[in-house]
Structures are given as C-alpha cells and as structure tokens.
Phi, psi and omega in degrees: 000317180296320180297319179297318178298318179297317179299317179299316180297318180296317178298319178297319179296316179299318180296320180295316179297316180299318180296318180298319179295321179296318179297315179299320179295319181296324184270004177115017178094161183297330186298329183298329182292329177279322183295329180298132177271098190276334185232157179294319178302322180295321178301314178302312186293321180288324177301323183269357188060056176239009176203139179267181185286350174271002179084009180269136181292145175247116185257162177304135185106335174286137182300338180268358181292118179059022183288135188302307185290327176295314179300317181302316180292317180296314182297322179299329180282349185266009177263149171284104184287348179274350176272103184289345178286341174273090187285166177297325178296317179296314179301313183296317179298315182296310182297319180298319182289314186284342178254011178306120185298336180281318180221068180293150178245134180236155175274138181240113182304326183261008189273000180072185179062030167213146185206166182260144170245121187237115174276122181237161174249130174234151168271122182236113181052041176089356180244146177280121184229154178272132173238128178262121179253137175248127183236143176226162178278138180230136179285140176217113184055243181262001182237192178224163178209157174276135178228150176279117182248356176197154181220139171235125178218116189308316180303332178291324184294334182283354182272344190233141172050048180259352181252099184294339180280349185274000184297337181273359182286137178198164174265129183303141182298345178260017183301331181297333179288344178256016184056030179056029179295340179286001173299341180301326180287334178295313188270358172287337181239081184299337181287349182236013183302323184298338180289348178265002179275169180292162185297334183277352184296134174220126180304134178263099183292338177296320179294317177299318180301312179297320181299314181292325177294314182291334175285341182091009180274341176245120183235123183295137176251298186194168171266131181260319186204145178230137173215173184225144178245131182242120176245010192288329184271133183305126174065019177224149172224140171216156184245127184254129178227159178260132181241119176254103183202170180286158177098181182278333185274078184209175183091206180279115185228157175287111185270331178213147180211142180218142171272118187218129180301150182302323184284357177251000183290329178298323179296318178294322179298318178297323178295316180296324179279006180063032180263358177227000000 
C-alpha cells in the first residue's frame, strides 16, 4: 500500500513538472521567466550589471560586476521595444554614455532624484475619482521610507487661478491708512482671493488632500497604476513602466526616455507634477 502511494506521488510530480515545462514552452521557454525584470530593485541591479539574467547577484570582485559589455547588453533589454519613438540612435547614445569606461553612470537606489507616480481611486463626495500621488524615498534614522511629496487632484485645480481677468486685482499700497477696511472687497469675491496673495504663493494640494480625507469626503478605494520617473543620470530622463504581455520584453521597462540638459529638468518636473 505504501509503495502504491509512493508511485502515485511520483507520477503526480512528473505530471506537474511536465505541465510546467509545457507552460514555459508556450510562453517562450523557461529563460523568459528569468529575463523578465519583475522588481524595481532588479531593474537597478541589471542596469548596473549587479545581477545576471538567472536572477543571481553579481558582487564586486566578480569579472562581470559593472562590466561594460555586460551592462550594455542588459540595459538594451530594459527598453520597451514596442515603443517606436525610442529609436536605435537614442538607445545607442544612452547606453554609450552611461557605460563610458572613463565616467560610467550607475543608478543608486538611495541616491534620490527618482520617484513614484501612483494613480489611485478615491470616492469623493459619492463619486469615484482619480487622485495622482507622487512618492519619494526619505531617510529616517538608519533606514528609509516612502513618503507622499505631491498630490494632483483635478477638482482642486478648479479652485485656484481660474479667472484670467483677476490678475490686475491688488490692495492699494496705502491700505494701511484705512485700517485695511478695503479687505471687504477681497472676500466679497472668494473665487479670486488667491490673487491678493504674495507672488511666491502656491496652493498646497497635500494640505487640501489631508483636509478632505479628515473630513471624510475623500475615501480611498484602490491603486490603479504605478510608474517611476528617473532624473538621476546627468542630462537624461526616463520613465519606467510595467508591461504584462507575452514574450521576453516584459516586466519593468523604460517606456520613455529623453536627453535633457540638467538646467531644464525643473521644467519637466513641473509638467509631470501638473504644475504647467
């Protein structure tokens, strides 16, 4: 009886292995499962040639650690090949610069200048609405943590600077002689109050976001999509997205890339934050 049970178990194991091989063959072979960049940490390590395609770490002292030709091949695999706007010239220029043996560039997980963009769903006043959260890593004691450093929510944008004719509104420089009684005209028109603030004023949507949550008017539902923005490499920017599809070119891949001077990155950052 025991022998029969053992035979059944062995047959089940063989069938399971065979099924796994068939699935691997159908999706392009077992190797594709290793080639896929499944995690963000893995993206960093492969970009730097600190992990091979079998998922094994490459440490300092290993001949393949940070090796130029290995890195070039790995980085080429980290592009979304279905995006025709990422031309071969752009890929070659980028790879050539970051693997330059004289001044190679590596990604640093703790180096800042990269952040997450998270599309979320909230219920707002009874309706399902999208809220975009921007998160970055922040040091805390001996560790790090993700923190929300910016928020975009379309209903908030409709509250500020929507009246182009109000740009000429101001309080007269002699208002103090009237004990600022002319403030009455400021607050009679609540839609234009912000035009009386100082030039440096910028609405803080994070505060509004917290206020609406604490009032109970914003209720979290779910996360819809996550992507990452990288400004870390000199004169380059790229956008990282996850692609779930058949074939080897899947996982976390560079979805967009631009060569952009350092002094113009702030402008791009404002665009990403919906500030322009």
